[in-house]
Short mmCIF file of the C-alpha atoms (twelve columns), coordinates in Angstrom:
data_MODEL
# 
_entry.id   MODEL 
# 
loop_
_atom_site.group_PDB 
_atom_site.id 
_atom_site.type_symbol 
_atom_site.label_atom_id 
_atom_site.label_alt_id 
_atom_site.label_comp_id 
_atom_site.label_asym_id 
_atom_site.label_seq_id 
_atom_site.Cartn_x 
_atom_site.Cartn_y 
_atom_site.Cartn_z 
_atom_site.pdbx_PDB_model_num 
ATOM 1   C CA . MET A 1   15.193  -13.134 -1.669  1 
ATOM 2   C CA . ASN A 2   15.145  -10.990 -4.803  1 
ATOM 3   C CA . ALA A 3   11.685  -8.708  -4.523  1 
ATOM 4   C CA . GLU A 4   12.579  -7.332  -8.262  1 
ATOM 5   C CA . ALA A 5   12.121  -10.969 -9.388  1 
ATOM 6   C CA . ARG A 6   9.473   -11.799 -7.746  1 
ATOM 7   C CA . VAL A 7   7.741   -8.659  -9.398  1 
ATOM 8   C CA . THR A 8   8.653   -10.455 -12.338 1 
ATOM 9   C CA . GLU A 9   7.626   -13.480 -11.674 1 
ATOM 10  C CA . LEU A 10  4.204   -12.732 -10.202 1 
ATOM 11  C CA . LYS A 11  3.290   -10.367 -13.343 1 
ATOM 12  C CA . LEU A 12  3.125   -7.538  -11.535 1 
ATOM 13  C CA . GLU A 13  2.025   -4.235  -13.160 1 
ATOM 14  C CA . LEU A 14  2.403   -1.189  -11.155 1 
ATOM 15  C CA . PRO A 15  1.260   1.583   -11.623 1 
ATOM 16  C CA . PRO A 16  3.654   5.176   -12.297 1 
ATOM 17  C CA . ALA A 17  5.192   6.121   -8.602  1 
ATOM 18  C CA . PRO A 18  2.659   8.998   -8.135  1 
ATOM 19  C CA . LYS A 19  3.753   12.808  -7.495  1 
ATOM 20  C CA . PRO A 20  2.661   14.163  -4.206  1 
ATOM 21  C CA . ALA A 21  0.001   16.409  -3.955  1 
ATOM 22  C CA . GLY A 22  0.649   18.211  -1.302  1 
ATOM 23  C CA . VAL A 23  3.406   19.515  0.688   1 
ATOM 24  C CA . TYR A 24  5.219   16.378  2.445   1 
ATOM 25  C CA . LYS A 25  7.671   14.313  1.085   1 
ATOM 26  C CA . PRO A 26  6.711   10.621  -0.477  1 
ATOM 27  C CA . VAL A 27  9.599   8.550   1.470   1 
ATOM 28  C CA . VAL A 28  12.076  10.190  4.028   1 
ATOM 29  C CA . LEU A 29  14.932  7.845   5.307   1 
ATOM 30  C CA . VAL A 30  16.168  8.353   8.781   1 
ATOM 31  C CA . GLY A 31  19.191  5.710   9.177   1 
ATOM 32  C CA . ASN A 32  17.733  1.713   7.763   1 
ATOM 33  C CA . LEU A 33  14.436  2.736   7.977   1 
ATOM 34  C CA . ALA A 34  12.362  4.076   5.387   1 
ATOM 35  C CA . TYR A 35  8.765   6.292   5.870   1 
ATOM 36  C CA . VAL A 36  6.436   5.759   3.112   1 
ATOM 37  C CA . SER A 37  3.687   8.684   3.031   1 
ATOM 38  C CA . GLY A 38  -0.021  7.742   2.847   1 
ATOM 39  C CA . HIS A 39  -0.790  6.390   -1.221  1 
ATOM 40  C CA . GLY A 40  -4.177  5.520   -2.484  1 
ATOM 41  C CA . PRO A 41  -5.719  3.136   -4.982  1 
ATOM 42  C CA . LEU A 42  -3.649  4.114   -8.059  1 
ATOM 43  C CA . ARG A 43  -4.085  2.458   -10.712 1 
ATOM 44  C CA . PRO A 44  -1.886  2.006   -14.095 1 
ATOM 45  C CA . ASP A 45  -3.599  4.313   -16.440 1 
ATOM 46  C CA . LYS A 46  -4.126  6.602   -13.257 1 
ATOM 47  C CA . SER A 47  -6.945  6.723   -12.409 1 
ATOM 48  C CA . LEU A 48  -8.136  6.460   -8.698  1 
ATOM 49  C CA . ILE A 49  -10.003 3.114   -7.390  1 
ATOM 50  C CA . LYS A 50  -12.780 5.231   -5.136  1 
ATOM 51  C CA . GLY A 51  -15.889 4.767   -3.125  1 
ATOM 52  C CA . ARG A 52  -16.804 3.281   0.719   1 
ATOM 53  C CA . ILE A 53  -16.302 -0.038  1.305   1 
ATOM 54  C CA . GLY A 54  -19.995 -1.152  2.365   1 
ATOM 55  C CA . GLN A 55  -21.414 1.389   0.188   1 
ATOM 56  C CA . ASP A 56  -19.913 1.699   -2.962  1 
ATOM 57  C CA . LEU A 57  -17.893 -1.873  -2.668  1 
ATOM 58  C CA . ASP A 58  -17.837 -5.228  -1.208  1 
ATOM 59  C CA . LEU A 59  -14.939 -6.385  0.993   1 
ATOM 60  C CA . GLN A 60  -13.376 -8.066  -2.331  1 
ATOM 61  C CA . GLY A 61  -13.560 -4.731  -4.014  1 
ATOM 62  C CA . GLY A 62  -11.859 -3.501  -0.657  1 
ATOM 63  C CA . LYS A 63  -9.221  -5.313  -1.013  1 
ATOM 64  C CA . LEU A 64  -8.555  -5.272  -4.126  1 
ATOM 65  C CA . ALA A 65  -8.323  -1.217  -3.743  1 
ATOM 66  C CA . ALA A 66  -5.620  -2.359  -0.769  1 
ATOM 67  C CA . ARG A 67  -3.566  -4.800  -2.728  1 
ATOM 68  C CA . GLN A 68  -3.509  -1.478  -5.732  1 
ATOM 69  C CA . THR A 69  -2.250  0.616   -2.906  1 
ATOM 70  C CA . GLY A 70  0.273   -1.940  -2.281  1 
ATOM 71  C CA . LEU A 71  1.508   -1.815  -6.047  1 
ATOM 72  C CA . ALA A 72  1.622   2.277   -5.699  1 
ATOM 73  C CA . ILE A 73  3.585   1.945   -2.950  1 
ATOM 74  C CA . LEU A 74  6.048   -0.589  -4.599  1 
ATOM 75  C CA . ALA A 75  6.239   2.045   -7.417  1 
ATOM 76  C CA . THR A 76  7.412   4.933   -4.867  1 
ATOM 77  C CA . VAL A 77  9.822   2.598   -3.201  1 
ATOM 78  C CA . ARG A 78  11.361  1.687   -6.235  1 
ATOM 79  C CA . GLU A 79  11.650  4.995   -7.810  1 
ATOM 80  C CA . TYR A 80  13.193  6.992   -4.148  1 
ATOM 81  C CA . LEU A 81  15.417  3.412   -3.660  1 
ATOM 82  C CA . GLY A 82  16.533  2.890   -6.985  1 
ATOM 83  C CA . SER A 83  15.172  -1.354  -6.494  1 
ATOM 84  C CA . LEU A 84  13.084  -2.846  -4.196  1 
ATOM 85  C CA . ASN A 85  15.419  -5.412  -3.397  1 
ATOM 86  C CA . ARG A 86  17.133  -2.620  -0.843  1 
ATOM 87  C CA . VAL A 87  13.871  -3.484  1.491   1 
ATOM 88  C CA . LYS A 88  14.945  -5.470  3.973   1 
ATOM 89  C CA . ARG A 89  11.648  -6.046  5.836   1 
ATOM 90  C CA . VAL A 90  8.134   -4.330  6.485   1 
ATOM 91  C CA . ILE A 91  8.049   -2.670  9.672   1 
ATOM 92  C CA . LYS A 92  4.797   -1.640  10.194  1 
ATOM 93  C CA . ILE A 93  1.695   -0.709  8.156   1 
ATOM 94  C CA . LEU A 94  -1.336  1.904   8.890   1 
ATOM 95  C CA . GLY A 95  -4.154  1.123   6.294   1 
ATOM 96  C CA . MET A 96  -7.132  3.555   6.861   1 
ATOM 97  C CA . VAL A 97  -10.208 2.580   5.205   1 
ATOM 98  C CA . ASN A 98  -12.933 4.764   3.478   1 
ATOM 99  C CA . SER A 99  -15.981 3.079   4.691   1 
ATOM 100 C CA . THR A 100 -19.521 3.260   6.086   1 
ATOM 101 C CA . ALA A 101 -20.233 3.302   10.402  1 
ATOM 102 C CA . ASP A 102 -21.288 -0.536  10.480  1 
ATOM 103 C CA . PHE A 103 -18.820 -1.903  8.569   1 
ATOM 104 C CA . GLN A 104 -16.448 -3.976  10.754  1 
ATOM 105 C CA . GLU A 105 -14.159 -5.630  8.230   1 
ATOM 106 C CA . HIS A 106 -11.309 -3.129  7.877   1 
ATOM 107 C CA . PRO A 107 -8.371  -5.662  8.677   1 
ATOM 108 C CA . ALA A 108 -9.350  -7.862  5.973   1 
ATOM 109 C CA . VAL A 109 -9.741  -4.783  3.754   1 
ATOM 110 C CA . VAL A 110 -6.197  -4.106  4.475   1 
ATOM 111 C CA . ASN A 111 -5.324  -8.069  3.505   1 
ATOM 112 C CA . GLY A 112 -4.993  -6.722  0.127   1 
ATOM 113 C CA . CYS A 113 -1.464  -5.114  0.369   1 
ATOM 114 C CA . SER A 114 -0.587  -7.392  3.498   1 
ATOM 115 C CA . GLU A 115 -0.741  -10.354 1.689   1 
ATOM 116 C CA . LEU A 116 0.685   -8.653  -1.637  1 
ATOM 117 C CA . PHE A 117 4.213   -7.336  0.463   1 
ATOM 118 C CA . ALA A 118 4.484   -11.625 1.849   1 
ATOM 119 C CA . GLU A 119 4.314   -12.514 -2.135  1 
ATOM 120 C CA . VAL A 120 6.964   -9.632  -2.761  1 
ATOM 121 C CA . PHE A 121 9.417   -9.919  0.138   1 
ATOM 122 C CA . GLY A 122 8.410   -13.346 1.724   1 
ATOM 123 C CA . ALA A 123 6.553   -14.195 4.839   1 
ATOM 124 C CA . ASP A 124 9.036   -12.982 6.879   1 
ATOM 125 C CA . ASN A 125 10.133  -10.387 5.626   1 
ATOM 126 C CA . GLY A 126 7.301   -9.056  3.878   1 
ATOM 127 C CA . VAL A 127 4.670   -9.429  7.239   1 
ATOM 128 C CA . GLY A 128 5.045   -6.956  9.806   1 
ATOM 129 C CA . ALA A 129 3.030   -5.013  12.917  1 
ATOM 130 C CA . ARG A 130 0.058   -3.564  11.312  1 
ATOM 131 C CA . SER A 131 -3.130  -1.363  12.184  1 
ATOM 132 C CA . ALA A 132 -6.123  -1.189  9.595   1 
ATOM 133 C CA . VAL A 133 -8.866  1.250   10.730  1 
ATOM 134 C CA . GLY A 134 -12.371 2.741   9.595   1 
ATOM 135 C CA . MET A 135 -12.029 6.279   8.583   1 
ATOM 136 C CA . GLY A 136 -15.819 8.321   7.443   1 
ATOM 137 C CA . SER A 137 -14.026 9.653   4.223   1 
ATOM 138 C CA . LEU A 138 -10.510 10.386  2.717   1 
ATOM 139 C CA . PRO A 139 -9.326  12.655  0.376   1 
ATOM 140 C CA . GLY A 140 -10.399 12.124  -2.830  1 
ATOM 141 C CA . ASN A 141 -13.178 9.580   -1.731  1 
ATOM 142 C CA . ILE A 142 -10.557 7.210   -2.218  1 
ATOM 143 C CA . ALA A 143 -11.115 4.129   -1.125  1 
ATOM 144 C CA . VAL A 144 -8.088  2.800   0.690   1 
ATOM 145 C CA . GLU A 145 -5.090  5.304   2.286   1 
ATOM 146 C CA . ILE A 146 -1.959  3.127   3.362   1 
ATOM 147 C CA . GLU A 147 1.687   4.365   4.555   1 
ATOM 148 C CA . VAL A 148 3.813   1.829   5.496   1 
ATOM 149 C CA . ILE A 149 7.635   1.864   7.064   1 
ATOM 150 C CA . PHE A 150 10.574  -0.463  5.567   1 
ATOM 151 C CA . GLU A 151 13.458  -1.232  6.726   1 
ATOM 152 C CA . ILE A 152 16.250  -0.783  4.096   1 
ATOM 153 C CA . ASP A 153 19.792  -1.920  3.232   1 
# 
């Protein structure tokens, strides 16, 4: 598996790696695990996808926001580790969806990120354990926030 080659093959445009918006580290290494702090749907122009799923965005818009969040995570991992090729596998994804109280398709939204990681790291290594939950709000009204644990070489 060559994740960097897959990014090129898929013609993925990663946004600039976001800078911390508070007192935390974007990535913390513990042994062979990389804990990646929560990321939002940062676009290449540094704007964020905002809004509540079920009110401002539909399911497809939420899924695209989760995919964009995955791209922002990849940008951070590449910047911190030097190459996406150091990622051995996805261990765990936690996806938080800014949604209305009656919205029930949180897993389908977070699939936007999960499907991206499967494309980049492969069907086995790119799919890990996962939780997808709804939130009453997220910082700055972003549509999705996702954190990940990767196993690295």
